[in-house]
C-alpha positions in Angstrom: 0.0 0.0 0.0 1.2 3.5 -0.9 1.0 6.3 1.7 1.0 9.9 0.5 1.9 12.8 2.8 2.4 16.5 2.5 4.5 18.5 4.9 3.0 22.0 4.9 4.7 25.0 6.3 2.0 27.2 7.8 4.0 30.2 8.8 5.1 31.7 12.1 1.8 31.8 13.9 -0.3 34.2 11.8 -2.9 32.6 9.5 -2.2 35.4 7.0 1.3 33.9 6.5 -0.2 30.8 4.9 0.8 30.9 1.2 -1.4 30.2 -1.8 0.6 27.1 -2.4 -0.1 25.9 1.1 -3.8 26.6 0.7 -3.8 24.5 -2.5 -2.1 21.7 -0.6 -4.5 21.9 2.3 -7.3 21.3 -0.1 -5.8 18.1 -1.3 -5.5 16.6 2.2 -8.0 14.1 3.6 -6.3 13.4 7.0 -4.5 16.0 9.1 -2.3 14.8 11.9 -2.5 17.2 14.9 0.1 17.0 17.6 -0.9 17.3 21.3 1.9 18.9 23.2 0.1 19.4 26.4 -2.3 22.0 27.9 0.4 24.7 27.8 0.6 24.6 24.0 -3.1 23.7 23.3 -3.5 27.0 21.4 -0.9 25.8 18.9 -3.2 22.8 18.0 -6.2 25.1 18.0 -4.5 27.4 15.5 -3.9 24.5 13.2 -7.6 23.7 13.3 -8.5 27.3 12.7 -6.2 27.4 9.6 -8.0 24.3 8.2 -11.5 25.8 8.9 -10.5 29.0 7.2 -8.9 27.7 4.1 -10.8 24.4 3.5 -14.4 25.5 3.1 -17.1 22.9 2.3 -14.9 19.8 2.0 -14.7 16.7 4.2 -11.5 15.8 5.9 -10.4 14.1 9.1 -8.2 15.3 12.0 -6.2 12.7 13.9 -4.9 13.9 17.3 -1.7 12.3 18.6 0.4 12.8 21.6 4.0 14.0 21.0 6.5 12.0 23.0 8.2 13.9 25.8 11.8 14.8 25.3 14.1 13.8 28.2 16.6 16.4 29.1 18.6 14.5 31.7 21.6 13.6 29.5 24.5 16.0 29.1 24.7 14.9 25.4 22.1 17.1 23.7 22.5 15.4 20.3 21.9 12.0 21.8 18.8 13.3 23.6 17.4 14.6 20.3 18.2 11.4 18.4 16.5 9.3 21.1 13.5 11.6 21.1 13.1 11.6 17.3 13.2 7.8 17.4 10.2 7.8 19.6 8.5 10.4 17.4 9.3 8.2 14.4 7.5 5.3 15.9 4.4 7.4 16.4 4.5 8.8 12.9 5.0 5.3 11.4 1.9 4.0 13.3 -0.2 7.0 12.2 0.7 6.5 8.6 0.0 2.7 8.7 -3.2 2.9 10.6 -4.9 6.2 9.5 -4.1 6.4 5.8 -6.0 4.4 3.1 -5.3 4.0 -0.6 -7.2 7.2 -1.5 -6.0 9.3 1.4 -3.5 12.1 1.5 -2.1 12.9 5.0 -0.5 16.1 6.2 1.7 17.4 9.0 1.3 21.2 9.5 4.7 22.6 10.5 5.2 25.9 12.2 7.3 28.3 10.1 9.1 26.5 7.4 9.8 22.7 7.4 13.4 23.2 6.5 14.3 25.2 9.5 14.8 23.6 12.9 12.0 21.0 12.4 12.6 17.2 12.3 9.6 16.1 10.3 11.5 15.7 7.0 14.3 13.7 8.6 11.7 11.5 10.4 9.7 10.8 7.2 12.8 10.0 5.2 13.9 7.5 7.9 10.4 5.9 7.7 10.6 5.8 3.9 14.1 4.3 3.9 12.9 1.3 6.0 10.7 0.1 3.1 8.0 -1.2 5.4 5.5 0.5 3.1 5.8 2.8 0.1 5.9 6.4 1.3 5.6 9.4 -1.0 5.9 12.9 0.5 6.2 16.4 -0.7 7.1 19.6 1.0 5.4 23.0 0.9 7.6 25.9 2.2 6.2 28.4 4.7 7.0 31.8 6.1 9.7 31.2 8.7 10.0 33.1 12.0 13.3 34.5 10.6 11.5 36.1 7.7 8.7 37.3 9.9 11.1 38.8 12.4 12.9 40.8 9.7 9.7 42.0 8.2 8.2 43.2 11.5 11.4 45.1 12.4 11.7 46.4 8.9 15.3 45.4 8.6 17.4 43.3 6.2 19.1 40.3 7.7 22.5 40.8 6.1 24.6 43.8 5.2 26.2 44.5 1.8 28.7 41.9 0.9 28.3 40.1 4.2 26.9 36.7 5.1 24.5 35.8 7.9 24.5 32.8 10.3 21.3 31.1 11.6 22.0 29.3 14.8 20.6 28.4 18.3 21.0 29.9 21.7 23.0 26.8 22.7 25.6 27.6 20.0 25.6 31.3 20.8 26.5 30.5 24.4 29.8 29.3 23.0 30.5 32.8 21.8 29.8 35.2 18.9 32.1 34.2 16.0 34.7 36.7 15.0 34.0 36.1 11.3 30.2 36.7 11.5 28.6 40.1 10.9 25.0 39.2 11.5 23.4 36.2 13.3 19.8 35.1 13.8 19.3 33.1 17.0 16.5 30.7 17.6 15.6 28.2 20.3 17.3 30.3 23.1 15.8 29.0 26.3 18.7 30.2 28.4 18.9 33.9 27.3 22.3 33.4 25.7 22.2 36.9 24.5 23.3 38.0 28.0 26.7 36.3 27.4 27.8 38.3 24.3 29.1 41.8 23.7 26.7 44.4 24.8 27.7 46.6 21.9 25.9 44.4 19.5 22.6 45.6 18.0 19.6 43.3 18.7 16.2 43.0 17.0 14.1 40.6 19.2 10.6 39.3 18.7 8.2 36.9 20.4 5.0 35.5 18.9 5.8 37.4 15.8 2.9 38.3 13.6 0.3 37.3 16.2 -1.9 39.4 18.5 0.5 38.6 21.3 3.5 39.9 19.4 6.3 41.6 21.4 9.1 43.5 19.6 12.2 45.1 21.1 15.3 46.5 19.4 18.3 48.5 20.3 21.8 48.3 21.7 22.0 44.9 23.5 23.4 46.4 26.7 20.5 48.8 26.8 17.6 46.4 26.2 19.0 43.1 27.6 17.2 43.3 30.9 14.0 44.4 29.3 14.0 41.4 26.9 14.7 39.0 29.8 11.8 40.5 31.8 9.4 40.4 28.9 10.4 36.8 28.1 9.7 35.6 31.6 6.4 37.5 31.8 5.2 36.1 28.5 6.2 32.6 29.4 4.3 32.9 32.7 1.2 34.3 30.9 1.1 31.8 28.0 2.9 28.8 29.4 5.3 28.8 26.4 7.2 31.3 24.2 8.3 31.3 20.6 11.0 34.0 20.0 14.0 34.7 17.9 16.4 37.6 17.4 18.9 39.2 15.0 22.3 40.2 16.4 24.4 42.6 14.3 27.9 43.7 14.9 28.3 47.5 15.2 29.3 49.2 12.0 29.3 52.6 10.4 26.7 53.8 7.9 26.6 51.8 4.6 26.3 53.0 1.1 23.3 52.0 -0.8 23.6 49.0 -3.1 
């Protein structure tokens, strides 16, 4: 039996970020797999449902809820923790595809932002496909990432003329801001790693970007560091979770126009 799946990037939290290509894909799907990540993130599942209700009018489809395995954080080996967690998620996905998709069905995973950026869905599906237990065909629809949304909301370009940009995590930033990098976008920073780097850097920070809960702060890092830390903690307490990212830029004189 052949299973067909579409991995659809649905943007960084604002339904208006859903692209026309994503809407077309939504309307080909018969079974949506909706992850349950606990009560604290129940609104993430709710927004997935709202996107379907908004963009799939007058057509039948099913929604299959599933519980996302909890990731253990006890090991000092971060990569090993992630690998073990993805193995458990893979088992769940494989079961869903085998039990919930028929010959005429098309399944879908709705991925926050863009599926290519800090999301394991593609790797997990490829591992399932490579096992050969059943024939699996999947396609990928790109989405508006939080990186794009952050730059748009702050009205800034990510890179400077002739310079490159690094996209990394808070875990890597904690090791230091590289000497050969001019601009850096940081995601997944649970530990406020921005506090560990040069306060002369410029920062453009955003949480829940594009949504009604959006918070934006920009300025010289030394001037806004404490404010960002306070806002992060307050938002986490209020919502039970936080999605944020930021752009760090090395100080530099005025640039000529391209």
